[in-house]
N, C-alpha and C positions, 0 to 999 in steps of 0.2 A: 463388833460391827466394823465393816470395811469402809474406810473414808478415802475417797478419790481426790486427788489434788484438783483445785478449782480450774486449772488450765486444761485438764483432760476432758472436762465436760463439753466445752465447745468443739473439741476435736472429735469426740464421740458423736456429737450431734451432726457434725459435718459428714462423718463417715456414714451415719445412718441415712442422712438425706441423699448422699451420693449413691447409696445402694438402692434407694427407692426407685420404683419403676412407674412409668406413666401408663395409664390404662384409659380405655374408652368406656363410657357409660351410655347405654341406650342409643347406639348408632342406628340410624334409620334412613332409608332411601325411599323417596317418593317420586313417582313419574305422573305428570299431569298432561292432558291434551290441551290443544289451543283453546278449547271452549271452557276449560277449567275442570273438566271431569277427571277424576282420579283413575289412572290406569294401573298403578302399582303402588303399594305401600308395604314395605317389608323391613323388618329389623335385621340388621346384619349380625350374624353370630361372631363372637370374638374367637380368634385363633385361626379362622379360615374364611375364605371369601364365599360369596353366595354361589350355590351350585349352578345356577342358570344365569346366562348373561342378561344384563338389564338393557332392553332395547328402547331406542328413542327414534321417533319419526322426525321428518324435516322441520316440524313446527312444535314438537313436544318440548317440555321443560322438565328438568330434574332438580330435586332438592335433597341435599344431604345434611342431616343434623346429627350432632353428637355433643358429648360433654367430656372434657379431659379431666381426669381425677388421678389421685395418687393411689397406686395399687396398695390394697390392704386397709388404709385409713379412709378411703373414698373421699378425701378432701379435694375440693376443686383446685385445679392448677391452671395457671395461664402461661403456657409455654412461650418462650421468646421467639420461636420459629415453628410455624405450622404451614405445610403446603401439601397439595394433592398432586400426585405424579401420574401422568398418562404415558403409557408405553405400548408401542406396537411391536410385538415379537417378530413379525415377519420382515418389516422394513427397517426396524431399529429406530424409527422416529419416536421422539418423546417430547413432552411438554410439562411445564411446572406452573401451577396456579397457587399463589399464596392465599391463605385463609386467615381471617381475623378471628381471634378467640377473645372473648370478654373476660373480665376479671373473675366471673363465676365459673369459668371453664367451658361455657357453652359457645358453640360455633355453628354457623350455617353457611352452606355453599350452594349456589344456584347456577344451573347451566341451562340456558335457553338456546335451542338449536336454531331458532329464527335469527338470533344474533350471537353466533358462537364466539367465544373469546379467542384472542390471538394465541393463547397458550395451548389451545387444542391442536395437536399435531395432524398432519395430513393422514387420512384414513383410507382403507380399502375394504376388502371383505373380512379381514380378521378383526375381532373385537379388541378394544384397547384394555390393557391391564390397568386398573385404577388402584392406587395405593395411597396411604396417608402417612406422612412423615412428621414426627414430633421431635422438637429439640428444646432442651432446657439447660440452664446453667447449673442447676443443683440436682438434676435427675439424669438418668441414663437415657440416651436417645431411643426412640421407639419407631417401628415401622409396622403398619397394619395393611394387609391385603384386603381390600374391600369387596370388589366385584369386577366382572368383565363388562365393558360397556360397548354395545353394538349400536353404531350410529351410521347414518348414510355416508357413502363414500364421498370423498372430496372431489370437487370439480377439477377437471384437468387444468393444469397451469397454462395460461395463454402464452403463446409463443411470442417472444420479443421480435419486433420488426427487423432488428439487426442481428438476430441469432444466426442467420445463414452465413454471415460474414466470419463467424468464429468457429464454424464447424471444420473438421479435418478435410483437407483437400488432397488431390493427387500431388505426388512429389514433382517438383520442378527440376528438370535436368538441363543444365546449361551446356550449350555447344560453343566451344571456343574456336577461334580461327587458329590454324596451324602457325607455328613459329615462323617468322619471316626468314627467308633464306638469304645468305650472304651473297651479294652480287660477285661476278667474276672479278679477278684482280685487274684485268685490263680496263674494264668499265670504271672501276674505282680510281684507277690511275688517270683516266681521261678527265673525270670530273675534278680530281685533285688539281690537275694542271689548269683546268678552266678557272678554278677558284684562285690559284696563285698567279695566273697570268697578269691581272691588273697590277698586282704588287711588283711583279718583276718589271713590267713596263714603267711603273713609277720610279723604281730604283734606277732603271736605265736612263730615264730622262733627267733624274737628279744628277747622275754621273756626267751626263753631257753638259748640263747647265752649270754644274758646280756652284750651287748657291752658297753664300757665306752669311753667317749671322755673327758679326763681330761684337755686337753689343748684347748678346743673349744673356750673359751673366752680369749685366749691369744691375744695380739695385732696383731700379724702377721696373725694368722688363722682367727680371727674375721673380719679383714678388707677384706680378700679374700671371706669369706662367705657373707659379705654384698655386695660385688661386684657381686657375683653370684645371690643374691636375687634381686639386681637392674636389671640385665639382664632379669630375669624372670618377674619382674614387667613391664619392657619395652614390653615384648611380650604380657602381659595381657592388657597393654594400647593400643597396636596395635589391639587387638581384638575388643576393644570398639570404638576407635576414630582415631588413627593414620593411615597414609598412608604408603605404602611400602617404598617410598623414605625417609620419615621421620624416619622410623624404621632403615633403613640402615645407615642413618647419625648419629642418636643417638647411635646406636649400635657400630659404628666405634669409636665414642668418648669414650664410656664406655669400649671398649675393651682395651684401653691403661692402665687405672688404674687396670683393672682386670688382665692383663698380669703381671704387676709388683707386685701386691699383691699376685698373685698365685705363682710367682717365689720366693717371700720372704717366703710364707707359706711352700713351698716345701723345701726351704733351712733350715728353722727352724726345720722342722720334721726330715730332714736328719741329722742335727747336733745333735738333741736330740737322735736319734738312735745310732749314732756313739759314743756319750758320754756314753750311757748305756752299749755299748760293752766294 
């Protein structure tokens, strides 16, 4: 007699379970009218879909019942994942609807066209392909093509009030002004002389008056002159880089030494004038 090691038994059981297939038992589709009368009740053959599409009216309801079993042993199986797949071959639209399967493997799916689920894709004239997908941790996944479902076409999507703003429009072509022409050299020279004339007049008057600043480099006056130069440099810095808030902050800080150096310079000039008298 052949004795297998004890460790090989769980391995063989796992291999056998992994090779097991999921099957459907007694799948049936039923269509009922709004008054409860039965319009269709047909068992779905395994291996291929129903030959004729299942038609639903605007207020009809559909019920699909089946039981998931293990192929061969016919033992009930509760898959960890079960869903119905709707697919429109013309538009490529699809939808997925999960289905709850009980511990005994039995499941029921209902579709009421008066209140269609959001998983139902937009439809037109082409019937939807309805398939069932099963997934289990210990069984191979399975797919069953059930039937074609003919339902009323979807209502057209209402146009968004701002949809017109996002539609393609005609191309915009910008017209730019031509490049400005360089004025003649004579006119440029005239305006250059007009700009420099006041400075030339100022230099001529200074040469005639010959002003003297004998105390320009004295400590009191030089410090005030440097403070004024710093304020002018701050304005120049603002022209290139600084923001207005920074200029106001730095200017407020520089105003303090400028005030005291200016007061000291004026006091020294006043004392010098009083001493001359």
